[in-house]
C-alpha positions in Angstrom: -0.2 0.1 -0.1 1.1 3.2 -0.8 1.9 5.8 2.1 -0.4 8.9 2.3 0.2 12.1 0.6 1.1 14.7 2.9 -1.5 17.6 3.5 -0.2 20.4 3.1 -1.8 23.6 5.2 -4.2 25.8 3.5 -3.5 28.9 1.8 -6.4 31.4 2.3 -6.9 33.5 -0.8 -5.4 36.6 -1.0 -7.8 39.4 0.5 -8.8 41.8 -2.2 -7.7 45.6 -2.1 -9.9 47.5 0.1 -12.3 49.8 -1.3 -11.3 53.6 -1.4 -13.5 55.6 1.4 -16.6 57.2 -0.5 -16.3 60.6 -1.7 -17.7 63.1 0.7 -20.6 64.6 -0.2 -21.5 68.0 -0.5 -25.2 69.7 -0.9 -26.2 71.4 -3.8 -26.4 75.2 -3.8 -30.0 76.6 -2.7 -29.2 79.6 -4.3 -30.3 81.3 -1.5 -33.7 79.4 -1.5 -33.9 76.3 0.8 -37.4 75.5 0.4 -39.5 75.4 -2.4 -41.8 78.4 -3.7 -45.0 78.4 -2.3 -47.8 79.5 -5.0 -48.3 82.8 -3.4 -44.5 83.4 -3.4 -44.0 83.4 -7.4 -41.9 85.6 -8.7 -44.6 88.3 -11.1 -42.6 87.0 -14.2 -43.9 83.3 -14.0 -47.6 82.4 -15.1 -49.9 82.2 -11.9 -51.7 78.7 -12.2 -55.3 78.8 -13.4 -57.8 78.9 -10.7 -61.2 76.8 -10.9 -64.0 79.0 -10.3 -65.7 77.7 -7.8 -69.8 77.6 -8.1 -70.3 78.6 -4.8 -69.9 78.3 -0.6 -69.9 75.0 0.7 -72.3 74.4 3.8 -72.4 71.3 6.3 -74.9 70.6 8.1 -76.3 67.1 10.1 -80.0 66.1 9.2 -82.1 63.5 10.7 -81.9 60.0 9.2 -85.4 59.6 7.8 -85.2 62.8 5.9 -81.6 61.9 4.5 -83.1 58.4 3.3 -85.3 60.4 1.7 -83.4 62.7 -0.2 -81.4 59.9 -1.3 -84.0 57.6 -2.8 -85.4 61.4 -4.5 -81.7 62.0 -5.9 -81.9 57.9 -7.2 -84.7 58.5 -8.6 -84.7 61.5 -10.4 -81.0 61.6 -11.2 -80.9 64.9 -9.8 -77.4 65.2 -7.6 -78.5 65.2 -3.4 -76.5 68.8 -3.7 -78.8 70.0 -6.5 -81.9 68.7 -4.5 -80.8 70.9 -1.6 -80.1 74.2 -3.2 -83.3 74.1 -4.6 -85.3 72.8 -0.9 -83.6 76.3 0.7 -84.2 78.4 -2.4 -88.0 77.6 -2.2 -87.9 77.6 1.5 -86.3 80.7 1.6 -88.4 82.4 -1.3 -91.4 81.6 1.2 -89.7 83.9 3.6 -89.0 86.9 1.6 -85.2 86.2 1.0 
């Protein structure tokens, strides 16, 4: 039987070269304006955004559940939006009082 070969110690593979340190990052120049300009602060030379005209004022009110259910049923049956139905009802009521 042949004599076994002697085992040599394993040599670790060479370590990779260390990566160079990351460059130091500096912030971009802000030109003296640290935050984005608000629409009210835009210079007069820039075109202002087009504003959509609103139809009127918004009114928030609580109404009884049964009245709401009647309103929703009427709106669904007539295909008239609930807000328009409320507007018509308020207009008719205020006209009866002379306003």
